[in-house]
N, C-alpha and C positions, 0 to 999 in steps of 0.2 A: 415660461416659468421659469421663476427665479430659485437659481443655482444655491445653496444652504454649504458650511462648512463645518461639516459635524466627523468625532470622533468614528473611526471606523469600528467595526464590528466583525466582520470578514478575515480583515486584515490587520490585527495588528501581534505587535509584539508585545510591551509594555501596557502603556491604556488607549492605543488604539491612533496617536494622535498625528505620525509621522503616513498609515496610511492612509487616513480622511484626511490630509495635507494631499497624499498620489493621487489619491481617487477624485478629488477634487480638482487640479488641475492637467487629471490625466497623465500623471507620473510618474515610473514606476517607484511606488513607496522605497526599493532602496537606496534610490540615489538622496531620496530626503534622509533617507538615515544615514549612512553615509554622509551630504550638508553639516546634518546635526555633531556629528560624530568632529570633521574638523572643528565645526564651531569649539565644541567641548576642547579637544584638543588644544586648538590654536590658541584659541584668548579666553578657555572657563564663561565662556555666558551660554551653551549650548543649554547646560544641565537648568538654569535658570531661564530658558525659552519654553524647554523641553515643560518642565512644571509651573508655569504660566499656560500656557495655551492646554495641558492636563486637565487645570482647573476652570478653564474659561470656555472652552468647544463644549460642545454639550453632545451627548451622547446621541444617533440614528433612532428617530422614533421608532425607526422597525425591532428594537432589542425589544427583547421579552424578559 
């Protein structure tokens, strides 16, 4: 079975991007959110990456 990256429907704060990445890599989504915060505060690129990911990554097919 092929593993696919989707936005999380159960572990979301804004769009589910960090939750989906955490589920894909089997990592706590809080760590992904902290990394995003470091990118945002450190270089300012975190918000751009999040917006791009929110647009590109599809919703989970199990969502109603």
